[in-house]
N, CA, C, O and CB atoms as a CASP TS submission, in Angstrom:
PFRMAT TS
TARGET T0000
AUTHOR 0000-0000-0000
METHOD Language model
MODEL 1
PARENT N/A
ATOM      1  N   MET     1     -11.857  11.777 -12.656  1.00  0.00           N
ATOM      2  CA  MET     1     -11.592  13.030 -12.248  1.00  0.00           C
ATOM      3  C   MET     1     -11.576  12.867 -10.781  1.00  0.00           C
ATOM      4  O   MET     1     -12.491  12.205 -10.291  1.00  0.00           O
ATOM      5  CB  MET     1     -12.560  14.053 -12.774  1.00  0.00           C
ATOM      6  N   GLU     2     -10.695  13.360 -10.021  1.00  0.00           N
ATOM      7  CA  GLU     2     -10.322  13.060  -9.023  1.00  0.00           C
ATOM      8  C   GLU     2     -11.424  14.453  -8.028  1.00  0.00           C
ATOM      9  O   GLU     2     -11.355  15.651  -8.305  1.00  0.00           O
ATOM     10  CB  GLU     2      -8.530  12.993  -9.104  1.00  0.00           C
ATOM     11  N   TYR     3     -12.263  13.916  -7.003  1.00  0.00           N
ATOM     12  CA  TYR     3     -13.037  14.925  -6.548  1.00  0.00           C
ATOM     13  C   TYR     3     -12.137  16.210  -5.688  1.00  0.00           C
ATOM     14  O   TYR     3     -11.045  16.179  -5.120  1.00  0.00           O
ATOM     15  CB  TYR     3     -14.128  14.177  -5.647  1.00  0.00           C
ATOM     16  N   ASP     4     -12.697  16.826  -5.799  1.00  0.00           N
ATOM     17  CA  ASP     4     -11.938  18.656  -5.049  1.00  0.00           C
ATOM     18  C   ASP     4     -12.724  18.884  -4.080  1.00  0.00           C
ATOM     19  O   ASP     4     -13.896  19.214  -4.258  1.00  0.00           O
ATOM     20  CB  ASP     4     -12.017  20.345  -6.085  1.00  0.00           C
ATOM     21  N   ASN     5     -12.163  18.731  -2.877  1.00  0.00           N
ATOM     22  CA  ASN     5     -12.957  19.193  -1.622  1.00  0.00           C
ATOM     23  C   ASN     5     -12.270  20.601  -1.006  1.00  0.00           C
ATOM     24  O   ASN     5     -12.371  20.968   0.165  1.00  0.00           O
ATOM     25  CB  ASN     5     -12.917  17.907  -0.407  1.00  0.00           C
ATOM     26  N   THR     6     -11.662  21.189  -1.910  1.00  0.00           N
ATOM     27  CA  THR     6     -11.199  22.596  -1.695  1.00  0.00           C
ATOM     28  C   THR     6     -12.115  23.738  -1.264  1.00  0.00           C
ATOM     29  O   THR     6     -12.854  24.117  -2.173  1.00  0.00           O
ATOM     30  CB  THR     6     -10.650  23.009  -2.864  1.00  0.00           C
ATOM     31  N   ASN     7     -12.243  24.350  -0.158  1.00  0.00           N
ATOM     32  CA  ASN     7     -13.264  25.160   0.758  1.00  0.00           C
ATOM     33  C   ASN     7     -14.603  24.546   1.032  1.00  0.00           C
ATOM     34  O   ASN     7     -15.710  25.047   0.838  1.00  0.00           O
ATOM     35  CB  ASN     7     -13.577  26.505   0.132  1.00  0.00           C
ATOM     36  N   SER     8     -14.252  23.186   1.594  1.00  0.00           N
ATOM     37  CA  SER     8     -15.215  22.430   1.871  1.00  0.00           C
ATOM     38  C   SER     8     -15.223  21.679   3.073  1.00  0.00           C
ATOM     39  O   SER     8     -14.089  21.348   3.420  1.00  0.00           O
ATOM     40  CB  SER     8     -15.350  21.732   0.962  1.00  0.00           C
ATOM     41  N   GLY     9     -16.254  21.258   3.912  1.00  0.00           N
ATOM     42  CA  GLY     9     -15.927  20.364   5.166  1.00  0.00           C
ATOM     43  C   GLY     9     -17.069  19.561   5.422  1.00  0.00           C
ATOM     44  O   GLY     9     -18.141  19.712   4.837  1.00  0.00           O
ATOM     45  N   VAL    10     -16.840  18.692   6.312  1.00  0.00           N
ATOM     46  CA  VAL    10     -17.857  17.760   7.020  1.00  0.00           C
ATOM     47  C   VAL    10     -17.812  17.343   8.306  1.00  0.00           C
ATOM     48  O   VAL    10     -16.770  17.169   8.938  1.00  0.00           O
ATOM     49  CB  VAL    10     -17.933  16.675   6.456  1.00  0.00           C
ATOM     50  N   LEU    11     -19.042  17.157   8.762  1.00  0.00           N
ATOM     51  CA  LEU    11     -18.803  17.085  10.067  1.00  0.00           C
ATOM     52  C   LEU    11     -19.669  15.736  10.479  1.00  0.00           C
ATOM     53  O   LEU    11     -20.654  15.509   9.777  1.00  0.00           O
ATOM     54  CB  LEU    11     -19.207  18.490  10.809  1.00  0.00           C
ATOM     55  N   PHE    12     -19.358  14.755  11.644  1.00  0.00           N
ATOM     56  CA  PHE    12     -19.943  13.639  11.817  1.00  0.00           C
ATOM     57  C   PHE    12     -20.503  13.628  13.270  1.00  0.00           C
ATOM     58  O   PHE    12     -19.807  14.274  14.053  1.00  0.00           O
ATOM     59  CB  PHE    12     -19.029  12.573  11.489  1.00  0.00           C
ATOM     60  N   LYS    13     -21.553  13.067  13.778  1.00  0.00           N
ATOM     61  CA  LYS    13     -21.728  12.908  15.064  1.00  0.00           C
ATOM     62  C   LYS    13     -20.807  12.005  15.903  1.00  0.00           C
ATOM     63  O   LYS    13     -20.674  10.792  15.739  1.00  0.00           O
ATOM     64  CB  LYS    13     -22.925  12.529  15.164  1.00  0.00           C
ATOM     65  N   ASN    14     -20.122  12.847  16.927  1.00  0.00           N
ATOM     66  CA  ASN    14     -18.866  12.225  17.686  1.00  0.00           C
ATOM     67  C   ASN    14     -19.786  11.610  19.067  1.00  0.00           C
ATOM     68  O   ASN    14     -20.488  12.248  19.853  1.00  0.00           O
ATOM     69  CB  ASN    14     -17.424  13.622  18.153  1.00  0.00           C
ATOM     70  N   GLU    15     -19.470  10.048  19.020  1.00  0.00           N
ATOM     71  CA  GLU    15     -20.155   9.202  19.955  1.00  0.00           C
ATOM     72  C   GLU    15     -18.857   9.349  21.121  1.00  0.00           C
ATOM     73  O   GLU    15     -17.684   9.002  20.984  1.00  0.00           O
ATOM     74  CB  GLU    15     -20.590   7.469  19.275  1.00  0.00           C
ATOM     75  N   SER    16     -19.523   9.988  22.296  1.00  0.00           N
ATOM     76  CA  SER    16     -18.562  10.146  23.186  1.00  0.00           C
ATOM     77  C   SER    16     -19.331  10.053  24.686  1.00  0.00           C
ATOM     78  O   SER    16     -20.468  10.516  24.789  1.00  0.00           O
ATOM     79  CB  SER    16     -17.786  11.524  22.860  1.00  0.00           C
ATOM     80  N   ASP    17     -18.804   9.567  25.596  1.00  0.00           N
ATOM     81  CA  ASP    17     -19.998   9.844  26.998  1.00  0.00           C
ATOM     82  C   ASP    17     -19.196  10.970  27.872  1.00  0.00           C
ATOM     83  O   ASP    17     -19.523  11.213  29.034  1.00  0.00           O
ATOM     84  CB  ASP    17     -20.331   8.130  28.233  1.00  0.00           C
ATOM     85  N   ASN    18     -18.212  11.576  27.270  1.00  0.00           N
ATOM     86  CA  ASN    18     -17.721  12.675  28.198  1.00  0.00           C
ATOM     87  C   ASN    18     -18.417  13.992  27.687  1.00  0.00           C
ATOM     88  O   ASN    18     -18.150  14.386  26.552  1.00  0.00           O
ATOM     89  CB  ASN    18     -16.027  12.817  28.179  1.00  0.00           C
ATOM     90  N   GLU    19     -19.320  14.704  28.500  1.00  0.00           N
ATOM     91  CA  GLU    19     -19.944  15.669  28.423  1.00  0.00           C
ATOM     92  C   GLU    19     -19.303  16.985  27.737  1.00  0.00           C
ATOM     93  O   GLU    19     -19.987  17.856  27.200  1.00  0.00           O
ATOM     94  CB  GLU    19     -20.318  15.784  29.590  1.00  0.00           C
ATOM     95  N   LYS    20     -18.095  17.004  27.816  1.00  0.00           N
ATOM     96  CA  LYS    20     -17.513  18.056  27.455  1.00  0.00           C
ATOM     97  C   LYS    20     -16.905  17.996  25.751  1.00  0.00           C
ATOM     98  O   LYS    20     -16.524  18.966  25.095  1.00  0.00           O
ATOM     99  CB  LYS    20     -16.455  18.236  28.566  1.00  0.00           C
ATOM    100  N   ALA    21     -16.956  16.562  25.311  1.00  0.00           N
ATOM    101  CA  ALA    21     -16.439  16.556  24.113  1.00  0.00           C
ATOM    102  C   ALA    21     -17.686  17.221  23.193  1.00  0.00           C
ATOM    103  O   ALA    21     -18.813  17.484  23.614  1.00  0.00           O
ATOM    104  CB  ALA    21     -15.937  15.044  23.734  1.00  0.00           C
ATOM    105  N   PRO    22     -17.233  17.400  21.969  1.00  0.00           N
ATOM    106  CA  PRO    22     -17.730  17.953  21.143  1.00  0.00           C
ATOM    107  C   PRO    22     -18.932  16.946  20.290  1.00  0.00           C
ATOM    108  O   PRO    22     -18.762  15.777  19.944  1.00  0.00           O
ATOM    109  CB  PRO    22     -16.603  18.479  20.456  1.00  0.00           C
ATOM    110  N   ALA    23     -20.046  17.707  20.100  1.00  0.00           N
ATOM    111  CA  ALA    23     -21.239  16.899  19.524  1.00  0.00           C
ATOM    112  C   ALA    23     -20.976  16.245  18.118  1.00  0.00           C
ATOM    113  O   ALA    23     -21.511  15.221  17.694  1.00  0.00           O
ATOM    114  CB  ALA    23     -22.502  17.860  19.378  1.00  0.00           C
ATOM    115  N   TYR    24     -19.984  17.089  17.431  1.00  0.00           N
ATOM    116  CA  TYR    24     -19.851  16.854  15.955  1.00  0.00           C
ATOM    117  C   TYR    24     -18.062  17.169  15.819  1.00  0.00           C
ATOM    118  O   TYR    24     -17.341  18.063  16.262  1.00  0.00           O
ATOM    119  CB  TYR    24     -21.031  18.079  14.921  1.00  0.00           C
ATOM    120  N   LYS    25     -17.826  16.011  15.022  1.00  0.00           N
ATOM    121  CA  LYS    25     -16.055  16.292  14.398  1.00  0.00           C
ATOM    122  C   LYS    25     -16.204  16.189  13.148  1.00  0.00           C
ATOM    123  O   LYS    25     -17.167  15.769  12.506  1.00  0.00           O
ATOM    124  CB  LYS    25     -14.725  15.163  14.802  1.00  0.00           C
ATOM    125  N   GLY    26     -15.011  16.668  12.745  1.00  0.00           N
ATOM    126  CA  GLY    26     -15.021  16.503  10.834  1.00  0.00           C
ATOM    127  C   GLY    26     -13.639  17.217  10.659  1.00  0.00           C
ATOM    128  O   GLY    26     -12.782  17.674  11.416  1.00  0.00           O
ATOM    129  N   LYS    27     -13.848  17.085   9.110  1.00  0.00           N
ATOM    130  CA  LYS    27     -12.391  18.378   8.546  1.00  0.00           C
ATOM    131  C   LYS    27     -13.006  19.512   8.194  1.00  0.00           C
ATOM    132  O   LYS    27     -14.193  19.759   8.405  1.00  0.00           O
ATOM    133  CB  LYS    27     -11.339  17.998   6.990  1.00  0.00           C
ATOM    134  N   LEU    28     -12.221  20.217   7.655  1.00  0.00           N
ATOM    135  CA  LEU    28     -12.451  21.469   6.910  1.00  0.00           C
ATOM    136  C   LEU    28     -11.419  21.842   5.947  1.00  0.00           C
ATOM    137  O   LEU    28     -10.336  21.832   6.532  1.00  0.00           O
ATOM    138  CB  LEU    28     -12.598  22.556   7.810  1.00  0.00           C
ATOM    139  N   ASN    29     -11.282  22.193   4.619  1.00  0.00           N
ATOM    140  CA  ASN    29     -10.456  22.293   4.080  1.00  0.00           C
ATOM    141  C   ASN    29     -10.649  23.807   3.215  1.00  0.00           C
ATOM    142  O   ASN    29     -11.496  24.039   2.352  1.00  0.00           O
ATOM    143  CB  ASN    29     -10.307  21.054   3.501  1.00  0.00           C
ATOM    144  N   VAL    30      -9.671  24.664   3.697  1.00  0.00           N
ATOM    145  CA  VAL    30      -9.750  26.113   3.309  1.00  0.00           C
ATOM    146  C   VAL    30      -8.254  26.271   2.230  1.00  0.00           C
ATOM    147  O   VAL    30      -7.126  25.796   2.364  1.00  0.00           O
ATOM    148  CB  VAL    30      -9.727  27.239   4.942  1.00  0.00           C
ATOM    149  N   ASP    31      -8.793  27.061   1.267  1.00  0.00           N
ATOM    150  CA  ASP    31      -7.774  26.918   0.219  1.00  0.00           C
ATOM    151  C   ASP    31      -6.591  25.981   0.454  1.00  0.00           C
ATOM    152  O   ASP    31      -5.436  26.335   0.689  1.00  0.00           O
ATOM    153  CB  ASP    31      -7.243  28.205  -0.045  1.00  0.00           C
ATOM    154  N   GLY    32      -7.078  24.660   0.351  1.00  0.00           N
ATOM    155  CA  GLY    32      -6.083  23.545   0.229  1.00  0.00           C
ATOM    156  C   GLY    32      -5.161  23.572   1.678  1.00  0.00           C
ATOM    157  O   GLY    32      -4.045  23.054   1.659  1.00  0.00           O
ATOM    158  N   THR    33      -5.453  23.924   2.378  1.00  0.00           N
ATOM    159  CA  THR    33      -5.160  23.328   4.141  1.00  0.00           C
ATOM    160  C   THR    33      -6.055  22.861   4.737  1.00  0.00           C
ATOM    161  O   THR    33      -7.190  23.329   4.824  1.00  0.00           O
ATOM    162  CB  THR    33      -4.782  24.263   5.212  1.00  0.00           C
ATOM    163  N   GLU    34      -5.586  21.744   5.282  1.00  0.00           N
ATOM    164  CA  GLU    34      -6.795  20.704   6.099  1.00  0.00           C
ATOM    165  C   GLU    34      -6.891  21.098   7.448  1.00  0.00           C
ATOM    166  O   GLU    34      -5.844  21.229   8.082  1.00  0.00           O
ATOM    167  CB  GLU    34      -6.425  18.996   6.170  1.00  0.00           C
ATOM    168  N   TYR    35      -8.074  21.329   8.039  1.00  0.00           N
ATOM    169  CA  TYR    35      -8.021  21.609   9.392  1.00  0.00           C
ATOM    170  C   TYR    35      -9.137  20.458  10.111  1.00  0.00           C
ATOM    171  O   TYR    35      -9.995  19.693   9.670  1.00  0.00           O
ATOM    172  CB  TYR    35      -8.412  23.292   9.625  1.00  0.00           C
ATOM    173  N   GLN    36      -8.633  20.784  11.374  1.00  0.00           N
ATOM    174  CA  GLN    36      -9.990  19.731  12.108  1.00  0.00           C
ATOM    175  C   GLN    36     -10.974  20.398  12.598  1.00  0.00           C
ATOM    176  O   GLN    36     -10.463  21.412  13.073  1.00  0.00           O
ATOM    177  CB  GLN    36      -9.641  18.805  13.391  1.00  0.00           C
ATOM    178  N   LEU    37     -12.538  20.435  12.830  1.00  0.00           N
ATOM    179  CA  LEU    37     -13.530  20.724  13.096  1.00  0.00           C
ATOM    180  C   LEU    37     -13.948  19.955  14.184  1.00  0.00           C
ATOM    181  O   LEU    37     -13.733  18.750  14.320  1.00  0.00           O
ATOM    182  CB  LEU    37     -14.170  20.741  12.143  1.00  0.00           C
ATOM    183  N   ALA    38     -14.819  21.008  15.297  1.00  0.00           N
ATOM    184  CA  ALA    38     -15.460  20.553  16.311  1.00  0.00           C
ATOM    185  C   ALA    38     -16.607  21.359  16.353  1.00  0.00           C
ATOM    186  O   ALA    38     -16.578  22.549  16.040  1.00  0.00           O
ATOM    187  CB  ALA    38     -14.717  20.519  17.469  1.00  0.00           C
ATOM    188  N   ALA    39     -17.775  20.676  16.786  1.00  0.00           N
ATOM    189  CA  ALA    39     -18.846  21.877  17.098  1.00  0.00           C
ATOM    190  C   ALA    39     -19.531  20.982  18.534  1.00  0.00           C
ATOM    191  O   ALA    39     -19.579  19.832  18.970  1.00  0.00           O
ATOM    192  CB  ALA    39     -20.251  22.273  15.461  1.00  0.00           C
ATOM    193  N   TRP    40     -19.880  22.022  18.799  1.00  0.00           N
ATOM    194  CA  TRP    40     -20.712  22.016  20.366  1.00  0.00           C
ATOM    195  C   TRP    40     -22.247  22.318  20.013  1.00  0.00           C
ATOM    196  O   TRP    40     -22.473  23.265  19.259  1.00  0.00           O
ATOM    197  CB  TRP    40     -20.080  23.423  21.599  1.00  0.00           C
ATOM    198  N   ILE    41     -23.378  21.516  20.551  1.00  0.00           N
ATOM    199  CA  ILE    41     -24.820  22.121  20.486  1.00  0.00           C
ATOM    200  C   ILE    41     -24.856  23.137  21.959  1.00  0.00           C
ATOM    201  O   ILE    41     -24.391  22.637  22.983  1.00  0.00           O
ATOM    202  CB  ILE    41     -26.176  20.676  20.495  1.00  0.00           C
ATOM    203  N   LYS    42     -25.351  24.384  22.003  1.00  0.00           N
ATOM    204  CA  LYS    42     -25.181  25.346  23.118  1.00  0.00           C
ATOM    205  C   LYS    42     -26.672  25.898  22.845  1.00  0.00           C
ATOM    206  O   LYS    42     -27.183  25.958  21.727  1.00  0.00           O
ATOM    207  CB  LYS    42     -23.766  26.537  23.008  1.00  0.00           C
ATOM    208  N   THR    43     -27.274  26.286  24.035  1.00  0.00           N
ATOM    209  CA  THR    43     -28.268  27.363  24.325  1.00  0.00           C
ATOM    210  C   THR    43     -27.911  28.983  24.832  1.00  0.00           C
ATOM    211  O   THR    43     -27.314  29.430  25.811  1.00  0.00           O
ATOM    212  CB  THR    43     -29.070  26.744  25.378  1.00  0.00           C
ATOM    213  N   GLY    44     -28.516  29.547  23.782  1.00  0.00           N
ATOM    214  CA  GLY    44     -27.950  30.835  24.279  1.00  0.00           C
ATOM    215  C   GLY    44     -29.109  31.596  25.600  1.00  0.00           C
ATOM    216  O   GLY    44     -30.021  30.884  26.021  1.00  0.00           O
ATOM    217  N   LYS    45     -28.986  32.680  26.009  1.00  0.00           N
ATOM    218  CA  LYS    45     -29.474  33.349  26.964  1.00  0.00           C
ATOM    219  C   LYS    45     -31.072  33.434  26.568  1.00  0.00           C
ATOM    220  O   LYS    45     -31.957  33.341  27.419  1.00  0.00           O
ATOM    221  CB  LYS    45     -28.686  34.684  27.121  1.00  0.00           C
ATOM    222  N   SER    46     -31.338  33.634  25.075  1.00  0.00           N
ATOM    223  CA  SER    46     -32.779  33.768  24.795  1.00  0.00           C
ATOM    224  C   SER    46     -33.522  31.938  24.718  1.00  0.00           C
ATOM    225  O   SER    46     -34.737  31.740  24.698  1.00  0.00           O
ATOM    226  CB  SER    46     -32.890  34.776  23.083  1.00  0.00           C
ATOM    227  N   GLY    47     -32.725  31.081  24.695  1.00  0.00           N
ATOM    228  CA  GLY    47     -32.906  29.528  24.579  1.00  0.00           C
ATOM    229  C   GLY    47     -32.982  29.109  23.237  1.00  0.00           C
ATOM    230  O   GLY    47     -33.410  28.017  22.863  1.00  0.00           O
ATOM    231  N   GLN    48     -32.467  30.192  22.386  1.00  0.00           N
ATOM    232  CA  GLN    48     -32.361  29.673  21.315  1.00  0.00           C
ATOM    233  C   GLN    48     -30.851  28.786  21.086  1.00  0.00           C
ATOM    234  O   GLN    48     -29.769  29.092  21.587  1.00  0.00           O
ATOM    235  CB  GLN    48     -32.632  30.786  20.428  1.00  0.00           C
ATOM    236  N   LYS    49     -31.115  27.692  20.244  1.00  0.00           N
ATOM    237  CA  LYS    49     -29.982  26.652  20.254  1.00  0.00           C
ATOM    238  C   LYS    49     -29.288  27.025  18.748  1.00  0.00           C
ATOM    239  O   LYS    49     -29.827  27.354  17.691  1.00  0.00           O
ATOM    240  CB  LYS    49     -30.623  24.862  20.407  1.00  0.00           C
ATOM    241  N   PHE    50     -27.499  26.784  19.197  1.00  0.00           N
ATOM    242  CA  PHE    50     -26.898  27.475  18.028  1.00  0.00           C
ATOM    243  C   PHE    50     -25.380  26.633  18.092  1.00  0.00           C
ATOM    244  O   PHE    50     -25.181  26.095  19.181  1.00  0.00           O
ATOM    245  CB  PHE    50     -26.830  29.378  18.235  1.00  0.00           C
ATOM    246  N   MET    51     -24.694  26.522  17.442  1.00  0.00           N
ATOM    247  CA  MET    51     -23.384  25.487  17.352  1.00  0.00           C
ATOM    248  C   MET    51     -22.392  26.511  17.492  1.00  0.00           C
ATOM    249  O   MET    51     -22.332  27.554  16.840  1.00  0.00           O
ATOM    250  CB  MET    51     -23.146  24.503  15.846  1.00  0.00           C
ATOM    251  N   SER    52     -21.418  26.025  18.634  1.00  0.00           N
ATOM    252  CA  SER    52     -20.150  26.514  18.728  1.00  0.00           C
ATOM    253  C   SER    52     -18.908  25.844  17.956  1.00  0.00           C
ATOM    254  O   SER    52     -18.528  24.683  18.110  1.00  0.00           O
ATOM    255  CB  SER    52     -19.917  26.516  20.047  1.00  0.00           C
ATOM    256  N   LEU    53     -18.401  26.718  17.172  1.00  0.00           N
ATOM    257  CA  LEU    53     -17.416  25.763  16.559  1.00  0.00           C
ATOM    258  C   LEU    53     -15.597  25.920  17.166  1.00  0.00           C
ATOM    259  O   LEU    53     -15.176  26.811  17.903  1.00  0.00           O
ATOM    260  CB  LEU    53     -17.558  26.133  14.781  1.00  0.00           C
ATOM    261  N   LYS    54     -14.978  25.025  16.711  1.00  0.00           N
ATOM    262  CA  LYS    54     -13.605  25.148  17.094  1.00  0.00           C
ATOM    263  C   LYS    54     -12.987  25.004  15.577  1.00  0.00           C
ATOM    264  O   LYS    54     -13.695  24.525  14.692  1.00  0.00           O
ATOM    265  CB  LYS    54     -13.082  23.944  18.293  1.00  0.00           C
ATOM    266  N   VAL    55     -11.801  25.381  15.339  1.00  0.00           N
ATOM    267  CA  VAL    55     -11.172  25.030  14.000  1.00  0.00           C
ATOM    268  C   VAL    55      -9.346  25.033  14.366  1.00  0.00           C
ATOM    269  O   VAL    55      -8.645  25.960  14.772  1.00  0.00           O
ATOM    270  CB  VAL    55     -11.729  26.387  12.667  1.00  0.00           C
ATOM    271  N   GLU    56      -9.055  23.885  14.093  1.00  0.00           N
ATOM    272  CA  GLU    56      -7.376  24.112  14.508  1.00  0.00           C
ATOM    273  C   GLU    56      -6.677  23.004  13.640  1.00  0.00           C
ATOM    274  O   GLU    56      -7.163  22.040  13.048  1.00  0.00           O
ATOM    275  CB  GLU    56      -6.953  23.822  16.391  1.00  0.00           C
ATOM    276  N   LEU    57      -5.345  23.460  13.757  1.00  0.00           N
ATOM    277  CA  LEU    57      -4.713  22.348  12.238  1.00  0.00           C
ATOM    278  C   LEU    57      -4.607  21.163  13.028  1.00  0.00           C
ATOM    279  O   LEU    57      -4.605  21.167  14.259  1.00  0.00           O
ATOM    280  CB  LEU    57      -2.850  22.742  11.317  1.00  0.00           C
ATOM    281  N   PRO    58      -4.517  20.123  12.291  1.00  0.00           N
ATOM    282  CA  PRO    58      -4.137  18.841  12.863  1.00  0.00           C
ATOM    283  C   PRO    58      -2.867  18.537  13.658  1.00  0.00           C
ATOM    284  O   PRO    58      -1.702  18.546  13.261  1.00  0.00           O
ATOM    285  CB  PRO    58      -4.115  18.029  11.878  1.00  0.00           C
ATOM    286  N   LYS    59      -3.273  18.314  14.660  1.00  0.00           N
ATOM    287  CA  LYS    59      -1.648  17.850  15.568  1.00  0.00           C
ATOM    288  C   LYS    59      -0.742  16.899  14.769  1.00  0.00           C
ATOM    289  O   LYS    59      -1.188  16.228  13.839  1.00  0.00           O
ATOM    290  CB  LYS    59      -1.934  16.864  17.171  1.00  0.00           C
ATOM    291  N   PRO    60       0.585  16.861  15.173  1.00  0.00           N
ATOM    292  CA  PRO    60       1.206  15.880  14.421  1.00  0.00           C
ATOM    293  C   PRO    60       1.158  14.879  15.497  1.00  0.00           C
ATOM    294  O   PRO    60       1.288  15.020  16.713  1.00  0.00           O
ATOM    295  CB  PRO    60       2.638  16.233  13.802  1.00  0.00           C
ATOM    296  N   LYS    61       0.911  13.680  14.670  1.00  0.00           N
ATOM    297  CA  LYS    61       0.992  12.234  15.267  1.00  0.00           C
ATOM    298  C   LYS    61       2.352  12.062  16.375  1.00  0.00           C
ATOM    299  O   LYS    61       3.456  12.519  16.078  1.00  0.00           O
ATOM    300  CB  LYS    61       1.177  11.085  13.869  1.00  0.00           C
ATOM    301  N   ALA    62       2.183  11.590  17.225  1.00  0.00           N
ATOM    302  CA  ALA    62       3.296  11.095  17.908  1.00  0.00           C
ATOM    303  C   ALA    62       4.056   9.926  17.946  1.00  0.00           C
ATOM    304  O   ALA    62       3.609   8.860  18.369  1.00  0.00           O
ATOM    305  CB  ALA    62       3.063  11.167  18.816  1.00  0.00           C
ATOM    306  N   GLU    63       5.309  10.100  17.474  1.00  0.00           N
ATOM    307  CA  GLU    63       6.237   9.160  17.015  1.00  0.00           C
ATOM    308  C   GLU    63       6.395   7.987  18.197  1.00  0.00           C
ATOM    309  O   GLU    63       6.658   8.341  19.346  1.00  0.00           O
ATOM    310  CB  GLU    63       7.640   9.941  16.663  1.00  0.00           C
ATOM    311  N   PRO    64       6.200   6.385  17.817  1.00  0.00           N
ATOM    312  CA  PRO    64       6.290   5.683  19.321  1.00  0.00           C
ATOM    313  C   PRO    64       7.795   5.800  19.537  1.00  0.00           C
ATOM    314  O   PRO    64       8.612   6.015  18.642  1.00  0.00           O
ATOM    315  CB  PRO    64       5.719   3.914  19.435  1.00  0.00           C
ATOM    316  N   LYS    65       8.074   5.626  20.876  1.00  0.00           N
ATOM    317  CA  LYS    65       9.390   5.595  21.537  1.00  0.00           C
ATOM    318  C   LYS    65       9.974   4.101  21.309  1.00  0.00           C
ATOM    319  O   LYS    65       9.388   3.036  21.505  1.00  0.00           O
ATOM    320  CB  LYS    65       9.242   5.985  23.170  1.00  0.00           C
ATOM    321  N   GLN    66      11.369   4.334  20.813  1.00  0.00           N
ATOM    322  CA  GLN    66      12.312   3.239  20.530  1.00  0.00           C
ATOM    323  C   GLN    66      12.578   2.556  21.791  1.00  0.00           C
ATOM    324  O   GLN    66      12.974   3.101  22.822  1.00  0.00           O
ATOM    325  CB  GLN    66      13.621   3.724  19.892  1.00  0.00           C
ATOM    326  N   GLN    67      12.345   1.404  21.634  1.00  0.00           N
ATOM    327  CA  GLN    67      12.964   0.477  23.260  1.00  0.00           C
ATOM    328  C   GLN    67      14.653   0.438  23.118  1.00  0.00           C
ATOM    329  O   GLN    67      15.141  -0.065  22.105  1.00  0.00           O
ATOM    330  CB  GLN    67      12.289  -1.680  23.362  1.00  0.00           C
ATOM    331  N   PRO    68      15.225   0.804  23.818  1.00  0.00           N
ATOM    332  CA  PRO    68      16.961   0.710  23.495  1.00  0.00           C
ATOM    333  C   PRO    68      16.938  -0.793  23.468  1.00  0.00           C
ATOM    334  O   PRO    68      16.104  -1.535  23.986  1.00  0.00           O
ATOM    335  CB  PRO    68      18.241   1.439  24.848  1.00  0.00           C
ATOM    336  N   LEU    69      18.090  -1.129  22.717  1.00  0.00           N
ATOM    337  CA  LEU    69      18.498  -2.527  22.354  1.00  0.00           C
ATOM    338  C   LEU    69      19.264  -2.970  23.857  1.00  0.00           C
ATOM    339  O   LEU    69      19.638  -2.216  24.756  1.00  0.00           O
ATOM    340  CB  LEU    69      19.635  -2.561  20.816  1.00  0.00           C
ATOM    341  N   GLU    70      19.353  -4.549  23.774  1.00  0.00           N
ATOM    342  CA  GLU    70      19.695  -4.750  24.928  1.00  0.00           C
ATOM    343  C   GLU    70      21.491  -4.587  25.087  1.00  0.00           C
ATOM    344  O   GLU    70      22.226  -4.631  26.073  1.00  0.00           O
ATOM    345  CB  GLU    70      19.046  -6.130  25.255  1.00  0.00           C
ATOM    346  N   ASP    71      21.684  -4.441  24.030  1.00  0.00           N
ATOM    347  CA  ASP    71      23.309  -4.049  23.824  1.00  0.00           C
ATOM    348  C   ASP    71      23.609  -2.629  24.266  1.00  0.00           C
ATOM    349  O   ASP    71      24.750  -2.288  24.578  1.00  0.00           O
ATOM    350  CB  ASP    71      23.799  -4.141  22.192  1.00  0.00           C
ATOM    351  N   ASP    72      22.534  -1.778  24.289  1.00  0.00           N
ATOM    352  CA  ASP    72      22.934  -0.738  24.471  1.00  0.00           C
ATOM    353  C   ASP    72      23.296  -0.183  25.983  1.00  0.00           C
ATOM    354  O   ASP    72      22.548  -0.490  26.911  1.00  0.00           O
ATOM    355  CB  ASP    72      22.108  -0.134  23.848  1.00  0.00           C
ATOM    356  N   PRO    73      24.487   0.659  26.219  1.00  0.00           N
ATOM    357  CA  PRO    73      24.638   1.021  27.430  1.00  0.00           C
ATOM    358  C   PRO    73      23.492   1.876  28.229  1.00  0.00           C
ATOM    359  O   PRO    73      22.716   2.410  27.436  1.00  0.00           O
ATOM    360  CB  PRO    73      25.778   1.643  27.369  1.00  0.00           C
ATOM    361  N   PRO    74      23.184   2.146  29.661  1.00  0.00           N
ATOM    362  CA  PRO    74      22.306   2.825  30.212  1.00  0.00           C
ATOM    363  C   PRO    74      22.191   4.124  30.055  1.00  0.00           C
ATOM    364  O   PRO    74      21.109   4.712  30.057  1.00  0.00           O
ATOM    365  CB  PRO    74      22.350   2.627  31.229  1.00  0.00           C
ATOM    366  N   PHE    75      23.349   4.682  29.902  1.00  0.00           N
ATOM    367  CA  PHE    75      23.534   5.772  29.920  1.00  0.00           C
ATOM    368  C   PHE    75      23.147   6.748  28.457  1.00  0.00           C
ATOM    369  O   PHE    75      23.346   7.963  28.456  1.00  0.00           O
ATOM    370  CB  PHE    75      24.789   5.709  30.370  1.00  0.00           C
TER
END
């Protein structure tokens, strides 16, 4: 039986030197739609720590640009 990850998600620690990068990144599945999930660890005014989340649809992967063939005219 295949694993069903509908309505569940996962976060992994993000190893980045960029201080604005999320502390955790992962995926979230909601009703069969896959989303990217990011989380930052923040501290509220009261000093209590919390996670700030961002959910977005995956960005389409850019297709590599094709190099013109040598026989192609430059216009």
